[in-house]
DOTIRO-685139 format. One record per atom (N, C-alpha, C): residue number from 1; atom name; y negated, x, z negated. Coordinates in steps of 0.1 Angstrom, whole numbers, plus 5000, padded with zeros to 4 digits. Example, Ala and Ser with C-alpha at 12.3 -4.5 7.8 and 13.67 -1.06 7.14 Angstrom:
<atoms>
<atom num="1" atomo="N" c2="5057" c1="5132" c3="4922"/>
<atom num="1" atomo="CA" c2="5045" c1="5123" c3="4922"/>
<atom num="1" atomo="C" c2="5033" c1="5132" c3="4922"/>
<atom num="2" atomo="N" c2="5022" c1="5128" c3="4929"/>
<atom num="2" atomo="CA" c2="5011" c1="5137" c3="4929"/>
<atom num="2" atomo="C" c2="5000" c1="5129" c3="4921"/>
</atoms>
This chain:
<atoms>
<atom num="1" atomo="N" c2="4131" c1="5186" c3="4363"/>
<atom num="1" atomo="CA" c2="4138" c1="5188" c3="4351"/>
<atom num="1" atomo="C" c2="4132" c1="5199" c3="4342"/>
<atom num="2" atomo="N" c2="4138" c1="5201" c3="4331"/>
<atom num="2" atomo="CA" c2="4134" c1="5212" c3="4322"/>
<atom num="2" atomo="C" c2="4145" c1="5217" c3="4314"/>
<atom num="3" atomo="N" c2="4144" c1="5228" c3="4308"/>
<atom num="3" atomo="CA" c2="4154" c1="5234" c3="4299"/>
<atom num="3" atomo="C" c2="4146" c1="5240" c3="4287"/>
<atom num="4" atomo="N" c2="4154" c1="5241" c3="4276"/>
<atom num="4" atomo="CA" c2="4148" c1="5247" c3="4264"/>
<atom num="4" atomo="C" c2="4145" c1="5262" c3="4266"/>
<atom num="5" atomo="N" c2="4137" c1="5268" c3="4258"/>
<atom num="5" atomo="CA" c2="4133" c1="5282" c3="4259"/>
<atom num="5" atomo="C" c2="4142" c1="5290" c3="4251"/>
<atom num="6" atomo="N" c2="4152" c1="5285" c3="4243"/>
<atom num="6" atomo="CA" c2="4162" c1="5292" c3="4236"/>
<atom num="6" atomo="C" c2="4176" c1="5288" c3="4241"/>
<atom num="7" atomo="N" c2="4184" c1="5298" c3="4244"/>
<atom num="7" atomo="CA" c2="4197" c1="5295" c3="4249"/>
<atom num="7" atomo="C" c2="4208" c1="5299" c3="4239"/>
<atom num="8" atomo="N" c2="4220" c1="5296" c3="4243"/>
<atom num="8" atomo="CA" c2="4232" c1="5300" c3="4234"/>
<atom num="8" atomo="C" c2="4241" c1="5308" c3="4243"/>
<atom num="9" atomo="N" c2="4249" c1="5316" c3="4237"/>
<atom num="9" atomo="CA" c2="4258" c1="5325" c3="4244"/>
<atom num="9" atomo="C" c2="4271" c1="5328" c3="4236"/>
<atom num="10" atomo="N" c2="4281" c1="5332" c3="4243"/>
<atom num="10" atomo="CA" c2="4294" c1="5335" c3="4237"/>
<atom num="10" atomo="C" c2="4292" c1="5346" c3="4227"/>
<atom num="11" atomo="N" c2="4301" c1="5346" c3="4216"/>
<atom num="11" atomo="CA" c2="4312" c1="5337" c3="4214"/>
<atom num="11" atomo="C" c2="4307" c1="5325" c3="4207"/>
<atom num="12" atomo="N" c2="4316" c1="5315" c3="4205"/>
<atom num="12" atomo="CA" c2="4314" c1="5303" c3="4198"/>
<atom num="12" atomo="C" c2="4312" c1="5291" c3="4205"/>
<atom num="13" atomo="N" c2="4308" c1="5280" c3="4198"/>
<atom num="13" atomo="CA" c2="4306" c1="5267" c3="4204"/>
<atom num="13" atomo="C" c2="4293" c1="5261" c3="4198"/>
<atom num="14" atomo="N" c2="4286" c1="5254" c3="4206"/>
<atom num="14" atomo="CA" c2="4273" c1="5248" c3="4202"/>
<atom num="14" atomo="C" c2="4272" c1="5234" c3="4207"/>
<atom num="15" atomo="N" c2="4263" c1="5226" c3="4199"/>
<atom num="15" atomo="CA" c2="4262" c1="5212" c3="4201"/>
<atom num="15" atomo="C" c2="4248" c1="5208" c3="4199"/>
<atom num="16" atomo="N" c2="4243" c1="5198" c3="4207"/>
<atom num="16" atomo="CA" c2="4230" c1="5191" c3="4204"/>
<atom num="16" atomo="C" c2="4232" c1="5177" c3="4208"/>
<atom num="17" atomo="N" c2="4223" c1="5169" c3="4203"/>
<atom num="17" atomo="CA" c2="4223" c1="5155" c3="4206"/>
<atom num="17" atomo="C" c2="4210" c1="5150" c3="4212"/>
<atom num="18" atomo="N" c2="4211" c1="5140" c3="4220"/>
<atom num="18" atomo="CA" c2="4198" c1="5134" c3="4226"/>
<atom num="18" atomo="C" c2="4199" c1="5119" c3="4223"/>
<atom num="19" atomo="N" c2="4188" c1="5113" c3="4220"/>
<atom num="19" atomo="CA" c2="4188" c1="5098" c3="4219"/>
<atom num="19" atomo="C" c2="4180" c1="5093" c3="4231"/>
<atom num="20" atomo="N" c2="4186" c1="5084" c3="4239"/>
<atom num="20" atomo="CA" c2="4179" c1="5079" c3="4251"/>
<atom num="20" atomo="C" c2="4169" c1="5068" c3="4246"/>
<atom num="21" atomo="N" c2="4156" c1="5070" c3="4250"/>
<atom num="21" atomo="CA" c2="4145" c1="5062" c3="4246"/>
<atom num="21" atomo="C" c2="4142" c1="5051" c3="4255"/>
<atom num="22" atomo="N" c2="4147" c1="5051" c3="4267"/>
<atom num="22" atomo="CA" c2="4143" c1="5041" c3="4277"/>
<atom num="22" atomo="C" c2="4155" c1="5039" c3="4287"/>
<atom num="23" atomo="N" c2="4155" c1="5027" c3="4293"/>
<atom num="23" atomo="CA" c2="4166" c1="5025" c3="4303"/>
<atom num="23" atomo="C" c2="4162" c1="5032" c3="4316"/>
<atom num="24" atomo="N" c2="4171" c1="5036" c3="4324"/>
<atom num="24" atomo="CA" c2="4169" c1="5042" c3="4336"/>
<atom num="24" atomo="C" c2="4178" c1="5055" c3="4338"/>
<atom num="25" atomo="N" c2="4176" c1="5062" c3="4349"/>
<atom num="25" atomo="CA" c2="4185" c1="5074" c3="4350"/>
<atom num="25" atomo="C" c2="4182" c1="5085" c3="4340"/>
<atom num="26" atomo="N" c2="4193" c1="5091" c3="4336"/>
<atom num="26" atomo="CA" c2="4192" c1="5102" c3="4326"/>
<atom num="26" atomo="C" c2="4203" c1="5112" c3="4329"/>
<atom num="27" atomo="N" c2="4199" c1="5125" c3="4327"/>
<atom num="27" atomo="CA" c2="4209" c1="5136" c3="4328"/>
<atom num="27" atomo="C" c2="4205" c1="5146" c3="4317"/>
<atom num="28" atomo="N" c2="4215" c1="5150" c3="4309"/>
<atom num="28" atomo="CA" c2="4213" c1="5159" c3="4299"/>
<atom num="28" atomo="C" c2="4225" c1="5169" c3="4299"/>
<atom num="29" atomo="N" c2="4224" c1="5181" c3="4296"/>
<atom num="29" atomo="CA" c2="4235" c1="5191" c3="4295"/>
<atom num="29" atomo="C" c2="4230" c1="5205" c3="4293"/>
<atom num="30" atomo="N" c2="4237" c1="5214" c3="4301"/>
<atom num="30" atomo="CA" c2="4235" c1="5228" c3="4299"/>
<atom num="30" atomo="C" c2="4232" c1="5235" c3="4312"/>
<atom num="31" atomo="N" c2="4223" c1="5245" c3="4312"/>
<atom num="31" atomo="CA" c2="4220" c1="5252" c3="4324"/>
<atom num="31" atomo="C" c2="4217" c1="5267" c3="4321"/>
<atom num="32" atomo="N" c2="4221" c1="5276" c3="4330"/>
<atom num="32" atomo="CA" c2="4218" c1="5290" c3="4329"/>
<atom num="32" atomo="C" c2="4203" c1="5291" c3="4333"/>
<atom num="33" atomo="N" c2="4198" c1="5303" c3="4330"/>
<atom num="33" atomo="CA" c2="4184" c1="5306" c3="4334"/>
<atom num="33" atomo="C" c2="4181" c1="5304" c3="4349"/>
<atom num="34" atomo="N" c2="4191" c1="5308" c3="4357"/>
<atom num="34" atomo="CA" c2="4190" c1="5307" c3="4371"/>
<atom num="34" atomo="C" c2="4193" c1="5294" c3="4377"/>
<atom num="35" atomo="N" c2="4196" c1="5284" c3="4370"/>
<atom num="35" atomo="CA" c2="4200" c1="5270" c3="4375"/>
<atom num="35" atomo="C" c2="4188" c1="5264" c3="4381"/>
<atom num="36" atomo="N" c2="4191" c1="5255" c3="4391"/>
<atom num="36" atomo="CA" c2="4180" c1="5246" c3="4396"/>
<atom num="36" atomo="C" c2="4176" c1="5237" c3="4385"/>
<atom num="37" atomo="N" c2="4164" c1="5233" c3="4385"/>
<atom num="37" atomo="CA" c2="4159" c1="5223" c3="4375"/>
<atom num="37" atomo="C" c2="4164" c1="5209" c3="4379"/>
<atom num="38" atomo="N" c2="4170" c1="5207" c3="4391"/>
<atom num="38" atomo="CA" c2="4177" c1="5195" c3="4395"/>
<atom num="38" atomo="C" c2="4191" c1="5197" c3="4389"/>
<atom num="39" atomo="N" c2="4192" c1="5196" c3="4376"/>
<atom num="39" atomo="CA" c2="4204" c1="5200" c3="4368"/>
<atom num="39" atomo="C" c2="4216" c1="5193" c3="4374"/>
<atom num="40" atomo="N" c2="4227" c1="5201" c3="4376"/>
<atom num="40" atomo="CA" c2="4240" c1="5196" c3="4380"/>
<atom num="40" atomo="C" c2="4241" c1="5197" c3="4395"/>
<atom num="41" atomo="N" c2="4231" c1="5200" c3="4402"/>
<atom num="41" atomo="CA" c2="4231" c1="5201" c3="4417"/>
<atom num="41" atomo="C" c2="4237" c1="5214" c3="4422"/>
<atom num="42" atomo="N" c2="4237" c1="5224" c3="4413"/>
<atom num="42" atomo="CA" c2="4243" c1="5237" c3="4417"/>
<atom num="42" atomo="C" c2="4254" c1="5241" c3="4407"/>
<atom num="43" atomo="N" c2="4260" c1="5252" c3="4409"/>
<atom num="43" atomo="CA" c2="4271" c1="5257" c3="4400"/>
<atom num="43" atomo="C" c2="4266" c1="5265" c3="4388"/>
<atom num="44" atomo="N" c2="4253" c1="5263" c3="4385"/>
<atom num="44" atomo="CA" c2="4247" c1="5271" c3="4373"/>
<atom num="44" atomo="C" c2="4242" c1="5261" c3="4362"/>
<atom num="45" atomo="N" c2="4245" c1="5248" c3="4364"/>
<atom num="45" atomo="CA" c2="4242" c1="5238" c3="4354"/>
<atom num="45" atomo="C" c2="4251" c1="5227" c3="4355"/>
<atom num="46" atomo="N" c2="4254" c1="5220" c3="4344"/>
<atom num="46" atomo="CA" c2="4264" c1="5210" c3="4343"/>
<atom num="46" atomo="C" c2="4257" c1="5199" c3="4334"/>
<atom num="47" atomo="N" c2="4258" c1="5186" c3="4338"/>
<atom num="47" atomo="CA" c2="4251" c1="5176" c3="4331"/>
<atom num="47" atomo="C" c2="4260" c1="5163" c3="4330"/>
<atom num="48" atomo="N" c2="4256" c1="5155" c3="4320"/>
<atom num="48" atomo="CA" c2="4261" c1="5141" c3="4319"/>
<atom num="48" atomo="C" c2="4250" c1="5132" c3="4320"/>
<atom num="49" atomo="N" c2="4252" c1="5120" c3="4326"/>
<atom num="49" atomo="CA" c2="4241" c1="5110" c3="4326"/>
<atom num="49" atomo="C" c2="4245" c1="5099" c3="4336"/>
<atom num="50" atomo="N" c2="4233" c1="5092" c3="4341"/>
<atom num="50" atomo="CA" c2="4234" c1="5081" c3="4350"/>
<atom num="50" atomo="C" c2="4225" c1="5084" c3="4362"/>
<atom num="51" atomo="N" c2="4227" c1="5076" c3="4372"/>
<atom num="51" atomo="CA" c2="4219" c1="5076" c3="4384"/>
<atom num="51" atomo="C" c2="4210" c1="5064" c3="4385"/>
<atom num="52" atomo="N" c2="4201" c1="5064" c3="4394"/>
<atom num="52" atomo="CA" c2="4192" c1="5052" c3="4396"/>
<atom num="52" atomo="C" c2="4200" c1="5039" c3="4397"/>
<atom num="53" atomo="N" c2="4196" c1="5029" c3="4390"/>
<atom num="53" atomo="CA" c2="4201" c1="5016" c3="4391"/>
<atom num="53" atomo="C" c2="4215" c1="5013" c3="4385"/>
<atom num="54" atomo="N" c2="4220" c1="5023" c3="4378"/>
<atom num="54" atomo="CA" c2="4234" c1="5022" c3="4372"/>
<atom num="54" atomo="C" c2="4233" c1="5027" c3="4358"/>
<atom num="55" atomo="N" c2="4243" c1="5021" c3="4350"/>
<atom num="55" atomo="CA" c2="4244" c1="5026" c3="4336"/>
<atom num="55" atomo="C" c2="4258" c1="5034" c3="4334"/>
<atom num="56" atomo="N" c2="4265" c1="5035" c3="4346"/>
<atom num="56" atomo="CA" c2="4278" c1="5042" c3="4346"/>
<atom num="56" atomo="C" c2="4276" c1="5057" c3="4343"/>
<atom num="57" atomo="N" c2="4283" c1="5062" c3="4333"/>
<atom num="57" atomo="CA" c2="4282" c1="5077" c3="4329"/>
<atom num="57" atomo="C" c2="4289" c1="5085" c3="4339"/>
<atom num="58" atomo="N" c2="4283" c1="5096" c3="4343"/>
<atom num="58" atomo="CA" c2="4288" c1="5106" c3="4353"/>
<atom num="58" atomo="C" c2="4286" c1="5120" c3="4347"/>
<atom num="59" atomo="N" c2="4296" c1="5128" c3="4350"/>
<atom num="59" atomo="CA" c2="4294" c1="5143" c3="4348"/>
<atom num="59" atomo="C" c2="4290" c1="5149" c3="4362"/>
<atom num="60" atomo="N" c2="4280" c1="5157" c3="4363"/>
<atom num="60" atomo="CA" c2="4276" c1="5162" c3="4376"/>
<atom num="60" atomo="C" c2="4276" c1="5178" c3="4374"/>
<atom num="61" atomo="N" c2="4283" c1="5184" c3="4384"/>
<atom num="61" atomo="CA" c2="4284" c1="5199" c3="4384"/>
<atom num="61" atomo="C" c2="4285" c1="5203" c3="4399"/>
<atom num="62" atomo="N" c2="4277" c1="5212" c3="4403"/>
<atom num="62" atomo="CA" c2="4277" c1="5217" c3="4417"/>
<atom num="62" atomo="C" c2="4276" c1="5205" c3="4427"/>
<atom num="63" atomo="N" c2="4268" c1="5195" c3="4423"/>
<atom num="63" atomo="CA" c2="4266" c1="5183" c3="4432"/>
<atom num="63" atomo="C" c2="4278" c1="5173" c3="4432"/>
<atom num="64" atomo="N" c2="4289" c1="5176" c3="4426"/>
<atom num="64" atomo="CA" c2="4300" c1="5167" c3="4425"/>
<atom num="64" atomo="C" c2="4299" c1="5159" c3="4412"/>
<atom num="65" atomo="N" c2="4303" c1="5146" c3="4414"/>
<atom num="65" atomo="CA" c2="4302" c1="5137" c3="4401"/>
<atom num="65" atomo="C" c2="4316" c1="5132" c3="4398"/>
<atom num="66" atomo="N" c2="4318" c1="5131" c3="4385"/>
<atom num="66" atomo="CA" c2="4330" c1="5127" c3="4379"/>
<atom num="66" atomo="C" c2="4327" c1="5115" c3="4369"/>
<atom num="67" atomo="N" c2="4335" c1="5104" c3="4370"/>
<atom num="67" atomo="CA" c2="4334" c1="5093" c3="4361"/>
<atom num="67" atomo="C" c2="4336" c1="5098" c3="4347"/>
<atom num="68" atomo="N" c2="4327" c1="5094" c3="4338"/>
<atom num="68" atomo="CA" c2="4328" c1="5097" c3="4324"/>
<atom num="68" atomo="C" c2="4336" c1="5087" c3="4316"/>
<atom num="69" atomo="N" c2="4336" c1="5075" c3="4320"/>
<atom num="69" atomo="CA" c2="4343" c1="5064" c3="4314"/>
<atom num="69" atomo="C" c2="4335" c1="5057" c3="4303"/>
<atom num="70" atomo="N" c2="4322" c1="5058" c3="4304"/>
<atom num="70" atomo="CA" c2="4313" c1="5051" c3="4294"/>
<atom num="70" atomo="C" c2="4300" c1="5048" c3="4301"/>
<atom num="71" atomo="N" c2="4293" c1="5038" c3="4296"/>
<atom num="71" atomo="CA" c2="4280" c1="5035" c3="4301"/>
<atom num="71" atomo="C" c2="4270" c1="5040" c3="4292"/>
<atom num="72" atomo="N" c2="4257" c1="5042" c3="4297"/>
<atom num="72" atomo="CA" c2="4246" c1="5048" c3="4289"/>
<atom num="72" atomo="C" c2="4235" c1="5038" c3="4290"/>
<atom num="73" atomo="N" c2="4229" c1="5035" c3="4279"/>
<atom num="73" atomo="CA" c2="4217" c1="5026" c3="4278"/>
<atom num="73" atomo="C" c2="4207" c1="5031" c3="4267"/>
<atom num="74" atomo="N" c2="4196" c1="5025" c3="4268"/>
<atom num="74" atomo="CA" c2="4185" c1="5028" c3="4258"/>
<atom num="74" atomo="C" c2="4191" c1="5026" c3="4244"/>
<atom num="75" atomo="N" c2="4188" c1="5036" c3="4236"/>
<atom num="75" atomo="CA" c2="4193" c1="5036" c3="4221"/>
<atom num="75" atomo="C" c2="4205" c1="5044" c3="4220"/>
<atom num="76" atomo="N" c2="4213" c1="5048" c3="4231"/>
<atom num="76" atomo="CA" c2="4225" c1="5055" c3="4229"/>
<atom num="76" atomo="C" c2="4222" c1="5070" c3="4225"/>
<atom num="77" atomo="N" c2="4231" c1="5076" c3="4218"/>
<atom num="77" atomo="CA" c2="4231" c1="5090" c3="4215"/>
<atom num="77" atomo="C" c2="4241" c1="5097" c3="4223"/>
<atom num="78" atomo="N" c2="4237" c1="5107" c3="4230"/>
<atom num="78" atomo="CA" c2="4246" c1="5116" c3="4238"/>
<atom num="78" atomo="C" c2="4247" c1="5130" c3="4232"/>
<atom num="79" atomo="N" c2="4259" c1="5133" c3="4229"/>
<atom num="79" atomo="CA" c2="4262" c1="5146" c3="4223"/>
<atom num="79" atomo="C" c2="4267" c1="5156" c3="4234"/>
<atom num="80" atomo="N" c2="4260" c1="5168" c3="4234"/>
<atom num="80" atomo="CA" c2="4263" c1="5178" c3="4244"/>
<atom num="80" atomo="C" c2="4269" c1="5190" c3="4237"/>
<atom num="81" atomo="N" c2="4282" c1="5194" c3="4241"/>
<atom num="81" atomo="CA" c2="4289" c1="5204" c3="4235"/>
<atom num="81" atomo="C" c2="4294" c1="5215" c3="4245"/>
<atom num="82" atomo="N" c2="4292" c1="5227" c3="4242"/>
<atom num="82" atomo="CA" c2="4297" c1="5238" c3="4250"/>
<atom num="82" atomo="C" c2="4305" c1="5247" c3="4241"/>
<atom num="83" atomo="N" c2="4317" c1="5251" c3="4246"/>
<atom num="83" atomo="CA" c2="4326" c1="5259" c3="4239"/>
<atom num="83" atomo="C" c2="4329" c1="5272" c3="4247"/>
<atom num="84" atomo="N" c2="4323" c1="5282" c3="4244"/>
<atom num="84" atomo="CA" c2="4325" c1="5295" c3="4251"/>
<atom num="84" atomo="C" c2="4339" c1="5301" c3="4249"/>
<atom num="85" atomo="N" c2="4345" c1="5298" c3="4237"/>
<atom num="85" atomo="CA" c2="4358" c1="5304" c3="4234"/>
<atom num="85" atomo="C" c2="4369" c1="5297" c3="4243"/>
<atom num="86" atomo="N" c2="4367" c1="5285" c3="4247"/>
<atom num="86" atomo="CA" c2="4377" c1="5278" c3="4255"/>
<atom num="86" atomo="C" c2="4372" c1="5276" c3="4269"/>
<atom num="87" atomo="N" c2="4359" c1="5280" c3="4272"/>
<atom num="87" atomo="CA" c2="4354" c1="5279" c3="4285"/>
<atom num="87" atomo="C" c2="4351" c1="5266" c3="4291"/>
<atom num="88" atomo="N" c2="4347" c1="5256" c3="4282"/>
<atom num="88" atomo="CA" c2="4345" c1="5243" c3="4286"/>
<atom num="88" atomo="C" c2="4332" c1="5236" c3="4281"/>
<atom num="89" atomo="N" c2="4327" c1="5226" c3="4287"/>
<atom num="89" atomo="CA" c2="4316" c1="5218" c3="4283"/>
<atom num="89" atomo="C" c2="4321" c1="5203" c3="4283"/>
<atom num="90" atomo="N" c2="4316" c1="5196" c3="4273"/>
<atom num="90" atomo="CA" c2="4320" c1="5182" c3="4272"/>
<atom num="90" atomo="C" c2="4309" c1="5174" c3="4266"/>
<atom num="91" atomo="N" c2="4310" c1="5161" c3="4266"/>
<atom num="91" atomo="CA" c2="4300" c1="5152" c3="4261"/>
<atom num="91" atomo="C" c2="4306" c1="5140" c3="4253"/>
<atom num="92" atomo="N" c2="4298" c1="5134" c3="4245"/>
<atom num="92" atomo="CA" c2="4302" c1="5121" c3="4239"/>
<atom num="92" atomo="C" c2="4290" c1="5112" c3="4240"/>
<atom num="93" atomo="N" c2="4293" c1="5099" c3="4240"/>
<atom num="93" atomo="CA" c2="4283" c1="5088" c3="4240"/>
<atom num="93" atomo="C" c2="4285" c1="5080" c3="4228"/>
<atom num="94" atomo="N" c2="4276" c1="5080" c3="4218"/>
<atom num="94" atomo="CA" c2="4277" c1="5073" c3="4205"/>
<atom num="94" atomo="C" c2="4290" c1="5077" c3="4198"/>
<atom num="95" atomo="N" c2="4294" c1="5089" c3="4199"/>
<atom num="95" atomo="CA" c2="4306" c1="5095" c3="4193"/>
<atom num="95" atomo="C" c2="4319" c1="5093" c3="4200"/>
<atom num="96" atomo="N" c2="4319" c1="5086" c3="4211"/>
<atom num="96" atomo="CA" c2="4331" c1="5083" c3="4219"/>
<atom num="96" atomo="C" c2="4332" c1="5094" c3="4229"/>
<atom num="97" atomo="N" c2="4344" c1="5101" c3="4229"/>
<atom num="97" atomo="CA" c2="4346" c1="5111" c3="4239"/>
<atom num="97" atomo="C" c2="4349" c1="5105" c3="4252"/>
<atom num="98" atomo="N" c2="4345" c1="5111" c3="4263"/>
<atom num="98" atomo="CA" c2="4347" c1="5105" c3="4276"/>
<atom num="98" atomo="C" c2="4357" c1="5113" c3="4284"/>
<atom num="99" atomo="N" c2="4353" c1="5117" c3="4296"/>
<atom num="99" atomo="CA" c2="4361" c1="5124" c3="4305"/>
<atom num="99" atomo="C" c2="4366" c1="5137" c3="4299"/>
<atom num="100" atomo="N" c2="4376" c1="5143" c3="4307"/>
<atom num="100" atomo="CA" c2="4382" c1="5156" c3="4303"/>
<atom num="100" atomo="C" c2="4370" c1="5167" c3="4302"/>
<atom num="101" atomo="N" c2="4372" c1="5176" c3="4294"/>
<atom num="101" atomo="CA" c2="4361" c1="5187" c3="4294"/>
<atom num="101" atomo="C" c2="4361" c1="5194" c3="4308"/>
<atom num="102" atomo="N" c2="4349" c1="5198" c3="4311"/>
<atom num="102" atomo="CA" c2="4347" c1="5205" c3="4324"/>
<atom num="102" atomo="C" c2="4348" c1="5220" c3="4322"/>
<atom num="103" atomo="N" c2="4356" c1="5227" c3="4330"/>
<atom num="103" atomo="CA" c2="4357" c1="5241" c3="4329"/>
<atom num="103" atomo="C" c2="4345" c1="5248" c3="4335"/>
<atom num="104" atomo="N" c2="4340" c1="5258" c3="4326"/>
<atom num="104" atomo="CA" c2="4328" c1="5266" c3="4331"/>
<atom num="104" atomo="C" c2="4334" c1="5278" c3="4338"/>
<atom num="105" atomo="N" c2="4329" c1="5281" c3="4350"/>
<atom num="105" atomo="CA" c2="4334" c1="5292" c3="4358"/>
<atom num="105" atomo="C" c2="4334" c1="5305" c3="4350"/>
<atom num="106" atomo="N" c2="4345" c1="5313" c3="4351"/>
<atom num="106" atomo="CA" c2="4346" c1="5325" c3="4344"/>
<atom num="106" atomo="C" c2="4334" c1="5334" c3="4345"/>
<atom num="107" atomo="N" c2="4328" c1="5335" c3="4357"/>
<atom num="107" atomo="CA" c2="4317" c1="5343" c3="4360"/>
<atom num="107" atomo="C" c2="4304" c1="5340" c3="4352"/>
<atom num="108" atomo="N" c2="4304" c1="5328" c3="4346"/>
<atom num="108" atomo="CA" c2="4292" c1="5323" c3="4338"/>
<atom num="108" atomo="C" c2="4295" c1="5325" c3="4323"/>
<atom num="109" atomo="N" c2="4307" c1="5328" c3="4319"/>
<atom num="109" atomo="CA" c2="4310" c1="5328" c3="4305"/>
<atom num="109" atomo="C" c2="4302" c1="5338" c3="4296"/>
<atom num="110" atomo="N" c2="4296" c1="5348" c3="4302"/>
<atom num="110" atomo="CA" c2="4288" c1="5358" c3="4296"/>
<atom num="110" atomo="C" c2="4273" c1="5355" c3="4297"/>
<atom num="111" atomo="N" c2="4270" c1="5344" c3="4303"/>
<atom num="111" atomo="CA" c2="4256" c1="5340" c3="4306"/>
<atom num="111" atomo="C" c2="4251" c1="5332" c3="4293"/>
<atom num="112" atomo="N" c2="4237" c1="5332" c3="4292"/>
<atom num="112" atomo="CA" c2="4231" c1="5322" c3="4282"/>
<atom num="112" atomo="C" c2="4230" c1="5309" c3="4289"/>
<atom num="113" atomo="N" c2="4233" c1="5298" c3="4281"/>
<atom num="113" atomo="CA" c2="4231" c1="5285" c3="4286"/>
<atom num="113" atomo="C" c2="4220" c1="5278" c3="4277"/>
<atom num="114" atomo="N" c2="4212" c1="5270" c3="4284"/>
<atom num="114" atomo="CA" c2="4201" c1="5263" c3="4277"/>
<atom num="114" atomo="C" c2="4203" c1="5249" c3="4278"/>
<atom num="115" atomo="N" c2="4200" c1="5241" c3="4267"/>
<atom num="115" atomo="CA" c2="4200" c1="5227" c3="4268"/>
<atom num="115" atomo="C" c2="4189" c1="5223" c3="4278"/>
<atom num="116" atomo="N" c2="4192" c1="5213" c3="4286"/>
<atom num="116" atomo="CA" c2="4183" c1="5208" c3="4296"/>
<atom num="116" atomo="C" c2="4184" c1="5193" c3="4299"/>
<atom num="117" atomo="N" c2="4173" c1="5188" c3="4306"/>
<atom num="117" atomo="CA" c2="4174" c1="5174" c3="4310"/>
<atom num="117" atomo="C" c2="4168" c1="5174" c3="4324"/>
<atom num="118" atomo="N" c2="4172" c1="5163" c3="4331"/>
<atom num="118" atomo="CA" c2="4167" c1="5162" c3="4345"/>
<atom num="118" atomo="C" c2="4164" c1="5146" c3="4346"/>
<atom num="119" atomo="N" c2="4154" c1="5143" c3="4354"/>
<atom num="119" atomo="CA" c2="4149" c1="5129" c3="4357"/>
<atom num="119" atomo="C" c2="4137" c1="5126" c3="4347"/>
<atom num="120" atomo="N" c2="4129" c1="5117" c3="4352"/>
<atom num="120" atomo="CA" c2="4117" c1="5113" c3="4344"/>
<atom num="120" atomo="C" c2="4121" c1="5102" c3="4334"/>
<atom num="121" atomo="N" c2="4127" c1="5106" c3="4323"/>
<atom num="121" atomo="CA" c2="4131" c1="5097" c3="4313"/>
<atom num="121" atomo="C" c2="4127" c1="5103" c3="4299"/>
<atom num="122" atomo="N" c2="4126" c1="5095" c3="4289"/>
<atom num="122" atomo="CA" c2="4123" c1="5100" c3="4276"/>
<atom num="122" atomo="C" c2="4136" c1="5100" c3="4267"/>
<atom num="123" atomo="N" c2="4137" c1="5111" c3="4260"/>
<atom num="123" atomo="CA" c2="4147" c1="5113" c3="4250"/>
<atom num="123" atomo="C" c2="4142" c1="5121" c3="4239"/>
<atom num="124" atomo="N" c2="4148" c1="5119" c3="4227"/>
<atom num="124" atomo="CA" c2="4145" c1="5129" c3="4216"/>
<atom num="124" atomo="C" c2="4158" c1="5138" c3="4216"/>
<atom num="125" atomo="N" c2="4155" c1="5151" c3="4212"/>
<atom num="125" atomo="CA" c2="4166" c1="5161" c3="4212"/>
<atom num="125" atomo="C" c2="4167" c1="5166" c3="4198"/>
<atom num="126" atomo="N" c2="4179" c1="5167" c3="4192"/>
<atom num="126" atomo="CA" c2="4182" c1="5172" c3="4179"/>
<atom num="126" atomo="C" c2="4190" c1="5185" c3="4181"/>
<atom num="127" atomo="N" c2="4184" c1="5196" c3="4178"/>
<atom num="127" atomo="CA" c2="4191" c1="5209" c3="4178"/>
<atom num="127" atomo="C" c2="4196" c1="5211" c3="4164"/>
<atom num="128" atomo="N" c2="4209" c1="5215" c3="4163"/>
<atom num="128" atomo="CA" c2="4215" c1="5218" c3="4150"/>
<atom num="128" atomo="C" c2="4213" c1="5233" c3="4148"/>
<atom num="129" atomo="N" c2="4210" c1="5236" c3="4136"/>
<atom num="129" atomo="CA" c2="4207" c1="5250" c3="4132"/>
<atom num="129" atomo="C" c2="4219" c1="5258" c3="4128"/>
<atom num="130" atomo="N" c2="4231" c1="5252" c3="4130"/>
<atom num="130" atomo="CA" c2="4244" c1="5259" c3="4127"/>
<atom num="130" atomo="C" c2="4252" c1="5260" c3="4139"/>
<atom num="131" atomo="N" c2="4260" c1="5271" c3="4140"/>
<atom num="131" atomo="CA" c2="4269" c1="5273" c3="4151"/>
<atom num="131" atomo="C" c2="4282" c1="5264" c3="4147"/>
<atom num="132" atomo="N" c2="4287" c1="5257" c3="4158"/>
<atom num="132" atomo="CA" c2="4300" c1="5249" c3="4155"/>
<atom num="132" atomo="C" c2="4312" c1="5258" c3="4152"/>
</atoms>
């Protein structure tokens, strides 16, 4: 996996989008500097995506997976949103909101979070230059 070299931090809310360029497993989301690059497998990173052989959207945090309620395929746009003021992260797929927002542990709310991806897949990433 990898993460951006610029992070975001409280206060405020931040958003970026990825376009999925190929079919296959995909995970995109947010990670602290100390998070495993296997994003979502520890409690320092939280991601949305799919697993091998499936298009079912899942949110992964600390190794636990939650159904997102949407499928992800080539050409889809995934929006990644983090809201420090409310202590949550959430995603959308092609503009449709999915599962309930995931609570960020209080101990991480003063950490910087970096956009990140995991798995060998191709995406384009659009960073917005404004704070939400």
